[in-house]
N, C-alpha and C positions, 0 to 999 in steps of 0.2 A: 440402435436401441437408445432410448432417451435416458437421461440421468435419473438416479433415484436418490431422493434427499429426505431429510427429516429436519424439522425445526428443533432448535435447542429448547429445552425447558428452562434453562438458565445458562448464562454465558460460562463456557468451560464445563458444561454438563458431561457426565460420564455416560458414554454410549456403549452399546454392544450390538454388533451387526455381523451377519455371515452371508456370503454369497452361495454357499453350499450348506444345506441343512446338516447339522452335526459337526461342522468344522470348529465351532467355538466350544472350548472346554467349559464345563460347569464346575464351579466350586474351587477351582485352582487356576493359576496363571501359566505354569510351566509343568504340565504332566510329563511323566516319564516317556510316554509314547503318545504324542498328539494324534488326533484323528487323521486318517488318510496319509500318514507319514509326513505331515506338515511340520515345519520348524517354528518353535515359539521364540519370539524375539521381542525384547522390550525397547521401545523408542522413547528416550527421555529428553524432554525439552527444558528441564530444570534439574538442579542437583537433587540427589536422592533424599537429602535431609531438609529440603525446603519445607516451610510450613504447609500444612495440608491444603489450605486455600491457594497456595502458590505452586503446588506440585502439579506439573504438566507431564503426563506420560501416557503411552498407549502400549498395549500388548498386541503384537501382530502374529498371525498364523499364516505362514507363507510357504511357497513351494520349494524355495531354495533360500538359504541364509544370505543376508547382505554381505557377509564376510567373504563370499565366494566371488572374488574378482582378481584380475591381474593388476600389476602396478600401474599407477597413473603416470602419464607424461604430460608435458606442457601442451596447452591447447591455444592456437593462435587464430582460430576461425572467427572470433568476435573482437576485432581490433579496437572497437570503440567502447566495449563493455569492460568493466573493472579497471578502467583507466585511472591512474593516480591523479590527485589534485595537482594543479600547476605549482611549480616550485618557486615562482616569482612572488615577491611580496604582494599581498592582496590589498588593493586600494579600497577604502571604505565607501565604495560607490554602489548605488542601486543598479541592478542589472535586469534586463528583460530579453526574452528570445521569442522570435517567431516560431511557428511549428517547424521543427527541424526536417530538412530534406534527407531522409535516410534511403540507402540503396534498395533496389528491388531484388527479387530472387533470393531472399533470406528468410529463414524461419525466426521464431520468437527470440531464441538465444542469440543468433548471429545478427539479429536486427536490433539489439539493445545498445544504447549509447549512454554512458555515464555523464551526467551533467554536474552534479554537486555532491560533495562528500563532507561529512562532519565526523572527525576522528577516524580511527582505523579499526578494522574488524577484530584484531587480536586484543584490543582494549576492552571488548565486550560492552562498549558504550558507543553511542552515536548512531548515525544513520546516513543514508545516501539517497539521492533521487536520480532515477534513470528515465529515459524515454525509449519507446520501442516502436518498430514498424515490422510487420510480418506479412509476406506475400505468399508463403507456402507453409505447409504443415511440418511438424517435427517428426517426420517419418523415420523409423529405425533409430531413434535416439531419445534420451530423456535428459533432464537437467536437475541438479540438486544444489542448493545453496547451504553450505555449512557455516557461512558467516552470519546469517541473519534470517529473519522471517520477511516475507515479501508481501506487500500490499499491491495488488495488481488493479489498475484503474483504467479500464478500456475507455477510449475517447471516440473511436470510430471502428466499427466492425465488432461483431460478437465472436467470442472464442469459447472453446471447451477445454477445461483443464482436466486431463486424465492423470490422476495421481495414484500413488500406492494405496490410498484408502478410499478411493472412489472418484466419481466424476462430477464436475461442476460446470454448468454453462453460465457464462458471464457476459452480459451485454453492456454497452454504454449506459450509465445510470446505476450500475451495480458495481461492487468491488468484490474481490476475492482475496483471502489471506491464506498463504501457504507457509506453514511453520518451518522453521529452520530444520534442515536435514531430510525433508520429505521429497522424494523424487516425483517428477511430473513431466508431462509433455503438453504442448499447446497445439490444438487442432482448430483450424479456422472454420467458422460457420458462415462467413461472408468471404468475398473475393480477397480482401486484405484486412488488416487490423492495425490500429495505431493507438497508443496510449502512454501511460506513465507507470512506473514501478517505484514504490518507496521501500527501501531495504532497512530494516531495523536491526542494529547490532546488539541492542540492550535487552532489558526484560521484555517478555512477550507483551503484545498489546492486550489490553483488557478494557472494559467499560469504565469511564470515569465515575468517581463517586458523585452522588447527586446533592449531598449536603442539604441546604435549606429548600432545594427544589422538591425534595421528598421522594416518594417511591416511584413516581412515573415521570416520563419525559426524556428528551434526547433519544438516543438509540435504545430500544427495548430489547432485552435479552431474547425474548421469544421470537424475534424477527431474524435471527441469525440461523443459517442453514448449514448443516454438515452432510456429507454424502454417506450413503450406505455402501457396504462392501461391494466391490467389483474387481475382477482380476483378469489378467491375460495369461493364457497357457500357450506361450509362443516360444519356440526354440530357435528362432532366427537370431542372428547377431544383433545386439543393441548397444549403441554407443552411450556412455554415461559422461556427460560434461558436468564437472563439479567446480563450484567456486569455493575456494578455501584460502583464508588469510590474504584476501585481496587479489588472488591470481586464479586463472582458469586452468583446469586439468582435464584429461580425458583418458578413458579406458574403454575397452569393448568386452561385453559379456557375451556368452553363447546362448542367452535367453533374455526375455523381457523381465526386468525387475519389478514390473507392476503386477506382481503375482501374489498379493496378499488376499487370501481367501476369506479371512475373518479377522475382526479386530475388536478390541474394547478399550476404552480409556477416554481421556479428555484432551488429547493432543492430536488435532486433526485439522485439515483444511476447512474453511468455511466461507460462506457467501453472504452478502448483505445488500439489499435493495435500498439505495440511498433515499428513495421517495418515502420510505417508512420512517424516516427520521422525524421526530416530533419536536419542531422548533419551539424554543422558549424565547420570548421577546418581551420588551416593555409594553405596558398598556397605559403608561402615564407619560413619562418624559425621560430623555437621555438614551443614547445608544449604548447597549450593554457591551461588556468586553467580549472579544471573539471567542474566548474560552467557552461561552455558552453554546457554541456550535460544535463542540468536540464529540466525535463519534467514538474514537478509540484513543487510548493513551498508554504510553510506555513510561513508567516512573523512573526517575533517577534516584540516587542515594540521598538527595535533599528533598524532604517532604514538600509537596506542592510544586516542585520544579520538574517539568517533564523532560525526559530524555528525548521523547518524540511524541507529538500529538498529531492525529489525523483529524482534520477539521473540515467541515463543508459549509458552503453558503448557498443553500437551496432556495427554491421559491418560498415566499413567506409574506404575510401581511405586515405593513408598516403603519402604525397608528400613533406614534409618539407625538405629543403636543410640544410646541415651541422647542423643537429639537432639530439639530442637523442630523438627518437620518442616515446618510452613508457613513462608512467608517471615518472617524475624525482623524485629523492629523496626529501622528503619534511617533514616538520612539520608545523602544523597550529592549530589555535584555535578552529576549528570545529572538531567534533567527527564523525568518519566514520564507519558505519556498512555496509559491502558489501556482497552480495549474487551472486550466479552464476546460471543462468537459463539453459544455454547450452554452450557447447564448452569449450574453455580455455581462461583464462584472460591473456592479453599480458604482464603483469608485473610479472607473476608468472609461473615458469617452471613446477612445480608439487606441489601436496599437497592441491590444492584448487579445489575441485571437484564440479560438478553441484549438487545443493542441500546443499552445504556447506555454511559456513558463516565466516567472519573475522571481527575483531574489532581493529581499531586504534583510541584510545581516544586522546583527545586534547593534542597537543605538543609531541606526540610519534613519533619518527623518523621512517619513512617507505619509501618504494619504491620498485624497482625491486630486485629480488634475484640475486645471483651471475651469474647464467647461463643466465638469461634474460638480465642482464647488459652487459655481455660479447658479447652475440649475437648481441644486439642492437648497441654496440660500434664498432663492427667489420663489420657490415652489409654494403653492397654496397647500397647507398641511391638512389634507383630507386623508381618510384611510385609503391606502393604495397597496396593491399587491404586486410584488416583484415576481414576474413569471418568466418561464422559458429560459432559465439559467441554472447552471450548476458549476460552481467553482469549488476548489478544495485547497487546503494548505497543509503542508508538512512542516510543523513548527518544532524547533528543537532549542535546547538551552546552549548548544554548542555552535560556534560559527561555522557556516558552510564555506567550503573552498571549491570553486569551479575547476573543472578539468581544463586543460589548454584548449581542447577541441571546443568546449563550450565558450570559453573566453573569446576565441576567434570568431564566434558566430553571434555574439551579443549585439543587440541593437545599439547603434552608435548615438542615437538621439534620445535615449530614454529620459535623461535629466530634463529635457525640454518640456516634459509633461507638467513640470512644476514652475515653468517660467511664465512671467506675465501677471502674477498676482498683484492687485493694486495695494498700495500702502494704506494702512489704516489712517483715518482722519481723526485726530484728537481735537477736542474742543479748545 
């Protein structure tokens, strides 16, 4: 059966949906006797007393309460996932990775590898970047992340997320966001799947404010999709793998926990097609700041400084006059982790392949390599369209620290990308 989805009428919209008619109570959240003997359960993604516009919660009506489980024990089936950052002092070097070679015969959870971490989950701030490769389905098991919400970015192979609140099919070119605490499994729609996962420990992602842009542009709220209710009535044993405080744990239930028959609220998984992003760019001169490409943002406690931004660099027209059109050379206080979904990135001539990753930590100098700089400097500035590409960035105000596994696999010659620039000739 195919997924059933609905568009949001506004980001964070309040939904109500039922897979069985009459399962959703009317006029109250927790009736004395919910229909069909279901259990009413509130799932809160924010504190109870958060401002109304910040309050994220949903009421679930399920076949068994989530509290019905045996103790968790340590899980060691995903040795590369949830790995701690290297304990060695981190040199202020730029780093880049080829697409990682991850083992076959693993599902989504066991095929995850942690690359970069910024702060710790128990601080409720920061983020992490992982890569994944899956060659089989998550049969008989589900995963739940209590540490943060997950932005899943397929790079190769489509997947279906079967979650407590419904199903989402996600192909390369789209992303899915699974909020903190929602159980799900990953079913492969192709022979295998590969991609990235951004894990946000801080405030939930939301759309950035548009300011002088006005009421339209960038990612539009109406283009985000959330699933309608769907459930499993399955009494076979199901393993639950949970990430909590940076560690993995497991327990086994005597039933599927994907048994939510109805729900209402604004705390739910969602999907977004990146091709719907309305790029804003200059029509006169100068290359604008990369913040103009922000899809989602997680604020920090400092106004204007993001705990995490999810930014994309999609196909777009370049028309600026007397302007160096690729990203200029820059240093900044934000740390940038960049991935490539398809095509080539316009500021790098080679060495950055789809499925790869790069890191430019705070105040590290970076920008185009020599070949990209030379071509852009000498190009005849006609209107030109960048096509066949999709890069993204997970930017944070915190420094990223690679895991030791990531450090051992970094490209050894990345700094050479900036070697050989000619010295300026002064009069």
